[in-house]
Structures are given as structure tokens and as C-alpha cells.
C-alpha positions as CSV (number, residue, x, y, z in Angstrom):
1,M,-25.7,17.5,-29.0
2,K,-29.3,19.2,-29.4
3,N,-29.2,22.8,-29.6
4,K,-30.8,24.3,-26.4
5,E,-31.8,27.3,-28.0
6,K,-33.9,25.8,-30.5
7,V,-37.4,27.2,-31.0
8,I,-40.2,24.2,-31.3
9,K,-42.6,25.4,-34.0
10,I,-46.1,23.8,-34.1
11,V,-48.9,24.6,-36.4
12,F,-52.5,23.8,-35.0
13,A,-55.1,23.4,-37.8
14,G,-59.1,23.2,-37.5
15,G,-61.9,25.3,-37.7
16,G,-65.6,25.9,-39.0
17,T,-67.0,25.9,-35.7
18,G,-65.9,26.7,-32.0
19,G,-66.0,22.7,-31.1
20,H,-63.2,22.3,-33.7
21,I,-61.2,25.3,-32.2
22,Y,-61.6,25.5,-28.4
23,P,-60.1,22.0,-27.9
24,G,-57.1,22.6,-30.1
25,I,-56.7,25.9,-28.0
26,A,-57.0,23.7,-24.7
27,V,-54.1,21.6,-26.4
28,A,-51.9,24.6,-27.1
29,D,-52.3,26.0,-23.7
30,E,-50.9,22.8,-22.1
31,V,-48.2,23.0,-24.8
32,K,-47.1,26.1,-23.8
33,I,-47.1,25.4,-20.0
34,L,-45.3,22.1,-20.4
35,A,-42.5,23.4,-22.6
36,G,-42.3,26.4,-20.1
37,Q,-41.8,24.1,-17.4
38,S,-38.9,22.1,-19.3
39,G,-37.1,25.2,-20.4
40,K,-38.0,25.1,-24.1
41,K,-39.3,27.9,-26.2
42,V,-42.3,27.3,-28.3
43,E,-44.0,29.0,-31.2
44,L,-47.5,28.2,-31.8
45,Y,-49.4,29.1,-35.1
46,W,-53.2,28.3,-36.0
47,M,-54.4,27.7,-39.5
48,G,-58.0,28.3,-40.0
49,N,-60.7,29.4,-42.2
50,S,-60.0,33.1,-43.8
51,A,-63.7,33.4,-43.8
52,G,-66.2,32.8,-40.7
53,M,-65.4,32.4,-36.9
54,D,-62.0,31.0,-36.6
55,R,-60.1,34.2,-36.7
56,G,-62.4,36.0,-34.2
57,I,-62.1,33.1,-31.9
58,V,-58.3,32.5,-32.2
59,E,-57.4,36.1,-31.8
60,K,-58.8,36.2,-28.6
61,N,-56.5,33.5,-27.5
62,L,-53.2,35.1,-29.2
63,S,-50.1,35.5,-26.9
64,S,-50.5,39.1,-27.5
65,A,-54.0,39.1,-25.6
66,G,-52.5,36.6,-22.9
67,G,-53.3,33.3,-24.7
68,S,-51.1,30.5,-26.0
69,I,-51.1,31.0,-30.1
70,D,-48.7,33.2,-31.4
71,A,-50.3,34.0,-35.0
72,F,-53.6,33.1,-36.9
73,I,-53.1,32.2,-40.6
74,G,-56.2,32.4,-42.6
75,I,-56.5,29.9,-45.7
76,P,-59.4,29.6,-48.3
77,S,-61.6,26.6,-47.2
78,G,-64.7,24.6,-48.8
79,K,-67.0,22.7,-47.0
80,L,-66.8,18.6,-47.2
81,R,-70.6,17.8,-48.0
82,R,-71.8,14.2,-48.3
83,Y,-74.7,15.7,-50.4
84,F,-75.4,17.1,-53.7
85,S,-74.9,21.1,-53.7
86,F,-73.8,23.5,-56.4
87,K,-71.6,25.0,-53.8
88,N,-69.6,21.7,-54.0
89,F,-68.0,22.9,-57.3
90,L,-67.0,26.2,-56.2
91,D,-65.5,24.6,-52.7
92,I,-63.6,22.3,-54.8
93,F,-61.6,25.6,-56.0
94,K,-61.4,26.8,-52.1
95,I,-60.1,23.6,-51.2
96,G,-57.4,23.4,-53.7
97,L,-56.5,26.9,-53.0
98,G,-56.3,26.0,-49.2
99,F,-53.9,23.3,-50.3
100,I,-51.6,25.4,-52.3
101,K,-51.4,28.1,-49.5
102,S,-50.8,25.6,-46.8
103,I,-47.9,24.6,-48.6
104,F,-46.3,27.8,-49.0
105,V,-47.1,28.6,-45.2
106,L,-45.5,25.3,-44.2
107,I,-42.7,25.7,-45.9
108,K,-42.1,29.2,-44.6
109,I,-42.8,28.3,-41.1
110,K,-40.9,24.8,-41.1
111,P,-42.8,23.5,-38.0
112,D,-41.7,20.5,-36.1
113,C,-45.1,19.0,-36.2
114,L,-49.0,19.9,-37.0
115,F,-51.8,19.1,-34.7
116,S,-55.2,18.9,-36.6
117,K,-58.4,19.5,-34.6
118,G,-60.7,18.7,-37.4
119,G,-63.2,20.2,-39.4
120,F,-63.3,20.8,-43.2
121,V,-60.5,23.5,-43.0
122,S,-58.1,21.0,-41.5
123,V,-57.8,18.8,-44.7
124,P,-55.5,21.1,-46.9
125,P,-52.8,21.7,-43.9
126,C,-52.8,17.9,-43.3
127,R,-52.3,16.9,-47.1
128,A,-49.7,19.7,-47.3
129,A,-47.8,18.5,-44.3
130,R,-48.0,14.8,-45.7
131,L,-46.6,15.8,-48.7
132,L,-44.0,17.9,-47.1
133,K,-43.2,14.9,-44.8
134,I,-43.9,16.9,-41.6
135,P,-45.3,14.6,-39.0
136,Y,-48.7,15.5,-38.2
137,F,-51.4,14.1,-35.6
138,T,-55.3,14.6,-35.8
139,H,-58.1,14.4,-33.2
140,E,-61.7,13.4,-33.2
141,C,-63.9,14.6,-30.6
142,D,-67.4,13.0,-31.5
143,F,-68.4,9.2,-30.8
144,T,-68.2,8.6,-34.7
145,P,-65.3,10.0,-36.6
146,G,-66.3,12.9,-39.1
147,L,-65.3,12.8,-43.0
148,A,-62.4,15.1,-42.4
149,T,-60.9,13.0,-39.9
150,R,-61.2,9.9,-41.9
151,L,-59.2,11.9,-44.8
152,N,-56.6,13.1,-42.2
153,A,-56.1,9.7,-40.5
154,G,-54.1,7.8,-43.4
155,G,-51.1,10.0,-43.0
156,A,-51.2,11.1,-39.3
157,K,-48.6,9.9,-36.8
158,N,-51.5,9.1,-34.5
159,V,-55.1,9.3,-34.5
160,F,-56.6,10.8,-30.9
161,V,-60.2,9.7,-30.0
162,S,-62.3,10.7,-27.3
163,Y,-63.7,7.3,-26.8
164,E,-62.6,3.5,-26.7
165,D,-65.3,2.6,-28.9
166,T,-64.5,5.0,-31.7
167,K,-61.4,3.2,-32.5
168,S,-63.8,0.4,-34.4
169,Y,-64.8,2.8,-36.9
170,F,-61.3,3.0,-38.5
171,K,-60.0,0.2,-40.3
172,G,-56.5,-1.1,-41.4
173,A,-53.3,1.2,-40.6
174,A,-55.5,3.9,-39.2
175,A,-57.0,1.6,-36.4
176,S,-53.6,0.9,-35.3
177,K,-52.5,4.4,-34.9
178,C,-55.8,5.2,-32.6
179,I,-54.9,6.5,-29.0
180,V,-57.9,7.1,-26.6
181,T,-57.3,10.5,-25.2
182,G,-60.7,12.1,-24.3
183,N,-61.6,15.2,-25.5
184,P,-59.1,17.9,-24.6
185,V,-60.8,20.6,-22.5
186,R,-59.2,23.7,-21.1
187,P,-57.2,23.9,-17.8
188,V,-59.6,26.0,-16.0
189,F,-62.5,23.7,-16.1
190,Y,-60.4,21.4,-13.7
191,E,-60.3,24.2,-11.2
192,D,-62.7,24.6,-8.4
193,R,-64.8,27.8,-9.4
194,K,-68.1,27.2,-8.1
195,A,-68.1,30.2,-5.6
196,Q,-67.4,32.6,-8.2
197,G,-69.9,31.1,-10.4
198,L,-72.7,31.7,-8.0
199,E,-71.2,35.2,-7.3
200,F,-71.6,36.0,-10.8
201,L,-75.1,34.7,-11.1
202,G,-76.1,36.4,-7.9
203,I,-77.2,33.4,-6.1
204,A,-76.6,32.8,-2.6
205,A,-74.3,30.2,-1.5
206,D,-76.8,28.4,0.5
207,H,-79.6,28.4,-1.8
208,K,-82.3,26.0,-1.6
209,K,-83.3,24.9,-5.0
210,P,-81.0,23.3,-7.4
211,V,-79.4,25.3,-9.9
212,L,-80.7,24.3,-13.6
213,L,-78.1,25.7,-16.3
214,V,-79.5,26.0,-19.8
215,L,-77.1,26.3,-22.6
216,G,-78.9,27.4,-25.6
217,G,-75.9,27.7,-27.7
218,S,-73.8,30.9,-28.6
219,L,-76.0,31.8,-31.5
220,G,-79.2,30.1,-29.9
221,A,-80.8,26.6,-30.5
222,T,-84.3,27.4,-31.3
223,Q,-85.3,24.1,-30.0
224,V,-84.1,24.1,-26.6
225,N,-84.7,27.8,-26.1
226,N,-88.4,27.1,-27.0
227,L,-88.8,24.2,-24.7
228,I,-87.4,25.9,-21.7
229,V,-89.5,29.0,-22.4
230,N,-92.8,27.1,-22.8
231,N,-92.1,25.4,-19.5
232,L,-90.7,28.2,-17.4
233,D,-93.1,28.3,-14.9
234,Y,-92.8,24.6,-14.1
235,L,-89.1,24.8,-14.0
236,K,-88.8,28.0,-11.9
237,E,-91.1,26.4,-9.0
238,R,-88.4,23.6,-8.8
239,F,-85.1,25.2,-9.8
240,I,-83.0,28.3,-10.2
241,V,-82.9,28.3,-14.1
242,V,-79.8,29.8,-15.3
243,H,-80.7,30.3,-19.2
244,Q,-77.9,31.1,-21.9
245,T,-79.9,32.0,-24.9
246,G,-77.7,32.8,-27.6
247,K,-77.7,36.2,-28.9
248,A,-80.1,35.6,-32.0
249,F,-82.7,34.5,-29.5
250,A,-81.9,37.4,-27.2
251,D,-82.2,39.8,-29.6
252,A,-85.5,38.5,-30.8
253,N,-87.0,38.2,-27.5
254,P,-86.2,41.3,-25.4
255,D,-89.5,40.5,-23.1
256,I,-88.0,37.1,-22.0
257,M,-84.7,38.8,-21.4
258,N,-86.2,41.2,-19.3
259,S,-88.2,39.0,-17.1
260,G,-85.4,37.8,-15.1
261,D,-86.0,37.4,-11.4
262,D,-84.5,35.2,-8.2
263,S,-85.5,32.1,-10.0
264,Y,-84.8,32.8,-13.9
265,K,-81.5,34.5,-15.0
266,P,-81.3,34.6,-18.7
267,Y,-78.3,35.6,-20.4
268,A,-77.4,36.1,-24.0
269,F,-73.9,34.7,-23.5
270,I,-71.7,33.7,-21.2
271,Y,-68.0,33.8,-22.0
272,G,-65.1,34.1,-19.8
273,E,-67.3,33.0,-16.8
274,M,-68.7,29.9,-18.2
275,P,-66.1,27.5,-16.5
276,A,-67.4,28.9,-13.1
277,V,-71.1,29.0,-14.1
278,I,-70.8,25.3,-15.1
279,Q,-69.4,24.1,-11.8
280,S,-71.9,26.1,-9.9
281,A,-74.8,24.4,-11.7
282,D,-76.5,21.1,-10.2
283,V,-78.0,20.3,-13.3
284,I,-77.3,20.9,-17.1
285,V,-79.7,21.0,-20.2
286,A,-77.8,21.4,-23.5
287,R,-77.1,19.9,-26.9
288,A,-74.7,17.4,-27.3
289,G,-71.6,18.8,-29.2
290,A,-68.7,17.2,-28.3
291,N,-66.9,20.3,-26.8
292,S,-69.7,21.5,-24.2
293,L,-70.6,17.8,-23.3
294,W,-67.2,17.3,-22.2
295,E,-66.7,20.6,-20.4
296,C,-69.8,19.9,-18.3
297,A,-68.8,16.1,-17.8
298,V,-65.0,16.9,-16.6
299,C,-66.9,19.5,-14.1
300,G,-69.1,16.2,-13.0
301,K,-72.5,17.6,-14.2
302,P,-75.7,15.8,-14.7
303,M,-77.0,16.5,-17.7
304,V,-80.4,16.5,-20.1
305,L,-79.2,16.3,-23.5
306,I,-81.3,17.3,-26.3
307,P,-79.0,16.6,-29.5
308,L,-79.3,18.2,-32.9
309,C,-81.3,15.8,-35.1
310,G,-82.5,15.9,-38.8
311,S,-81.1,16.2,-42.3
312,G,-78.8,18.9,-41.4
313,T,-76.7,16.8,-39.4
314,R,-74.7,13.7,-39.7
315,G,-76.1,12.5,-36.3
316,D,-72.8,12.9,-34.3
317,Q,-74.8,14.7,-31.6
318,V,-77.2,11.9,-31.3
319,D,-74.4,9.3,-31.1
320,N,-72.7,11.4,-28.4
321,A,-75.9,11.6,-26.2
322,R,-76.7,7.8,-26.6
323,Y,-73.3,7.0,-25.5
324,F,-73.1,9.4,-22.1
325,E,-76.6,7.9,-21.7
326,E,-75.6,4.3,-21.9
327,K,-72.5,5.0,-19.4
328,G,-75.2,6.8,-16.7
329,A,-74.1,10.4,-17.2
330,A,-76.9,11.7,-19.0
331,L,-80.7,11.4,-19.7
332,V,-81.7,12.1,-23.4
333,L,-84.4,13.5,-25.4
334,A,-83.8,13.2,-29.2
335,G,-86.2,13.5,-31.9
336,E,-90.1,13.5,-31.2
337,D,-89.3,12.7,-27.6
338,A,-88.0,16.4,-27.0
339,D,-91.4,17.8,-25.9
340,D,-93.0,19.5,-22.8
341,K,-93.9,16.2,-21.1
342,N,-90.5,14.7,-21.3
343,L,-88.6,17.8,-20.6
344,K,-90.5,18.2,-17.2
345,E,-90.0,14.3,-16.7
346,K,-86.3,14.4,-17.2
347,T,-85.5,17.6,-15.3
348,A,-87.8,16.2,-12.3
349,F,-85.7,13.2,-12.1
350,F,-82.7,15.1,-11.1
351,L,-84.3,16.8,-8.2
352,D,-83.3,13.7,-6.2
353,E,-79.9,14.6,-5.0
354,E,-78.9,11.0,-4.9
355,K,-79.5,10.7,-8.6
356,R,-77.6,13.6,-9.2
357,K,-74.6,12.3,-7.4
358,S,-74.9,9.2,-9.3
359,Y,-74.9,10.7,-12.6
360,S,-72.0,13.3,-11.7
361,S,-69.7,10.1,-10.5
362,A,-70.7,8.5,-13.9
363,A,-69.7,11.6,-16.1
364,L,-66.4,12.1,-13.9
365,L,-65.4,8.4,-14.5
366,M,-66.0,9.0,-18.3
367,C,-64.1,12.4,-18.7
368,G,-61.8,12.3,-15.6
369,Q,-58.4,12.4,-17.6
370,K,-56.8,15.5,-18.3
371,S,-56.8,14.9,-22.4
372,A,-55.3,18.3,-23.4
373,F,-52.4,17.4,-21.0
374,E,-51.7,13.9,-22.2
375,I,-52.1,14.9,-26.0
376,A,-49.4,17.8,-25.3
377,E,-47.0,15.5,-23.6
378,R,-47.4,13.2,-26.7
379,I,-46.9,16.2,-29.0
380,L,-43.7,17.4,-27.2
381,K,-42.2,13.9,-27.1
382,E,-42.6,13.7,-30.7
383,V,-40.5,16.9,-31.5
384,D,-38.0,16.1,-28.8
385,A,-37.3,12.4,-30.3
């Protein structure tokens, strides 16, 4: 007979970018909700990079601050580069230290399972879990799997993927473990908060022009921001432009940040109000990172995507963007196509309300499932087995 007082312990691992943390937090939120509904007690731990943004993001979501994570545990982490760099030699030692610390942490916590959200910091905990025979799951948010996911897949109980086509990138035993769940999105994005978003932005409920939301990134995507600023007069004539510029861009361009009016509303960063702001938009211009892409898609928003391209990326954003374009959920400006002329053309396309409705329906069809709920349900089923 099972001990009803048993505390279920789950370790979450991942980081390096917000895209590897926020979806994991979405799953943690659902685990906490589902466990509470069934009378189970859970303790959730997050293992992330001891340096960088991981701690700051997770600590905003600790249970002591009203979130679902009970503790953050930092581990040394090196980046998994596919190109030659002298930093690789130093990072080998960091990865080794991260693996050793992960072993001691997992022995101390004795978790029932581990959930990896990916990123280079997730590899040592997954290897340690495999060594200690702790079952673990891993999730890949992008259309094409990253190196960390490929390394973690071998010992995983299941590999959760966001797209059906992503399964074809795995071979052998790993392919048979793949389950299509979509990308986890926080529960708040499924709530109707459009009215709150318009109120926050100071836009009347009966506004005449469509609302164009530009997501220039938390730090500032220079390419996206420059395209918007260069064509601001054109855009303002046709849309109410809500522009999240990122802090770096805002600090460097105070004149732009001070030029707001009824048709242009610049913000350095929008945090807690972002779900409501996305829901209040009619069209969104953004990069094609998996996290923001799915947050917009589950809200049924037509998108103009400007994916990050070039030698500094493995091309995952281009793959994500092209897939949404193929499904009729977004228009794409990639590489040399991301110029003033094409930006005007693509945004003008969505001045037609019927076209917006068509692309909205396609986005909802692709991303309508509650991925975080499904993953949380599978994790709890594993620890209850």
C-alpha cells in the first residue's frame, strides 16, 4: 500500500536562455496544480547555471514568491559548441564539475524523476540521473532538435517534441520514445485577458486601427527594432504600434522611447502584463524563438516573423518560422528579405481582417493543445506508477 503522506520530489533542469526556462516553469505550474487537485504533496527543484540569467528568472517563480519552484540549485555549466573555440577547453572542466555536483545533488534530494527543458546546462543533470537510475524526461521546443536534446535523448524515458515532423530527426530507440506534446506555455496564456491588455496600453476598447505588437526581445533585437523605427511613420498611419524594444535599445535611444503617442507606444520591457498585451494585439512582429512563438500562437495571433539568421545561430529560428509559414500561421522575413519594402508589404497584408482571421485559425489549430498540462500529467503518472 502506498504511503499517502509521501512527498513527490521532481527536479527540473535547463537554462542558458529564457526559452529553456519559461516552458519548464509552465510545466512546474501544472504539476503543482494537478498534484494539489489530487491531494498529493510535491517538492519541485530547479537545477540551472550558477552563472547567467537562470537564477534570476527562476527565483521570480519560487514558491516563496507565489510561484511553483521550491528551490533553485546552481551548477557549473559549459556551453556545447559545434565550432572551434578556446573556450571549449575551459568549458569541458565546467561540464565535468557540473556532472559531479549533479550527482551529489540528486543523491541528496532523491527525486522521483527529472524533467529536462534543454539547453547546455541540462546535460550534466541528465547524465547524473541516468547513472543513478533516476527516470528522466526531456523536451525539445524547436522544430529541429538541438545538441543538448540529442545528447539527453538516449537515456530519457520519453522525448517530448513540439512538432510531429520533429520525430524524423531522431533515430533508433530515441525515435520510439518521442511523444508530440507541443511547446509548454504558462496557463495564463489560455485565459482571456484582452481587455486588461488594452487598459494597460491605454488603448480604447473600440479602437479603429489594428494593434501591431512588436517584440524586440528582452535585451533588444537590433535588426527588428531598426526595421520598425525606419518605417515608423508608415506603420503608425495604419496601426497602433506597441513596441517592446528591449532594455539595451531603450537605453541607447531615449529620444525614441520619449516619442510615444496615440499610435506609438514604446516599452523597454513588458513582463507580468505580457500575456494580456499579446491577447490585445491584432498582429505580431517578432523573432521566431520557440517560446515567444508558441505564446503568440496559442493566443491565435497572426505573425510576421523575422528569424535570427547567420553564423551565430544553428538555424533553429528559421526552421521554426518556415514551419509556421507552411501551415499558414505566419509570414516570414528571413535574411536579405528582412528589409523596409518587405516589412511594409507583410504588415499591410494583415490590414485585411479576413486574412487575420485565417492566420489566427491556423495558429490555433497548430498550437491549441495545453502542452504543459499534458506533460505534467505524464510526469505525475510516472512517479505514481
